[in-house]
N, C-alpha and C positions, 0 to 999 in steps of 0.2 A: 504494499499499499504506500510505502514511503517513496517509491519510485514513480508514482503517478504525477504527471505534470499538471501544472495549473490549468493549461488549455484543455487537457482531457477531462479534468474535474469540472471545469466550466461547461464543456460540451455536454457532459452527463447531467449537470444541473439544469441546463436548458431543456434537455429531453424530458426530464422529470417534470419540469414546469409545464411543458406542453401537454403531457399526459394528464396532469392534475386539471388543467383547463378543460380538456376534452371530457374528463369524468364529471366535472362540475356541470358542464352543459348537458351531459346525458342524464344526470340525476335531477337537475333543477332546470326544467325547460323554461324558456323565455316566452311569455304570453304576449301576443300582439293585442294592442288596444285600439279602439276606434278613435277617430278625431274628437268625437264628443267626450269620451272618457279622458282623453289627453287634455282637453280644454278644462274639464272639471278638476283634474288633478292640478293643473297649472294654477287655477283660481285658488284652490286650497293652499298650495304652497305660498302664493302671494299673500294670502291672508295671514298665514303663519309668520311670514317674514315681517309683516306690519304689526304683529303682536295682537291681532284680533282673536278673540275666542268666543265660543258660543257655549251656553250651558249644555251639559251632557244630554239631558232629556230632550232638548230642542234638536240636537244633532241626531238623536235616534229617530225622531219623527220625520226628518227630511228624506 
C-alpha cells in the first residue's frame, strides 16, 4: 500500500465518487415538477427569505 502513488489514489477516489453519485441517483430518484409547482415553491421561498410566517393551522387549511 505504501507504494501507491498519489495519482493512483486520486484516480481511485474519483471512481468511488462517481459510483456513489450513481447509487444516490438510483436510490433517490429526482421528481420532475410542473411549472405551477415550481412557482408555488418559489413564492414560498421568497416569503421565508422576507421573514413572513403564517400560523400552522392556517397553513394546513391552504
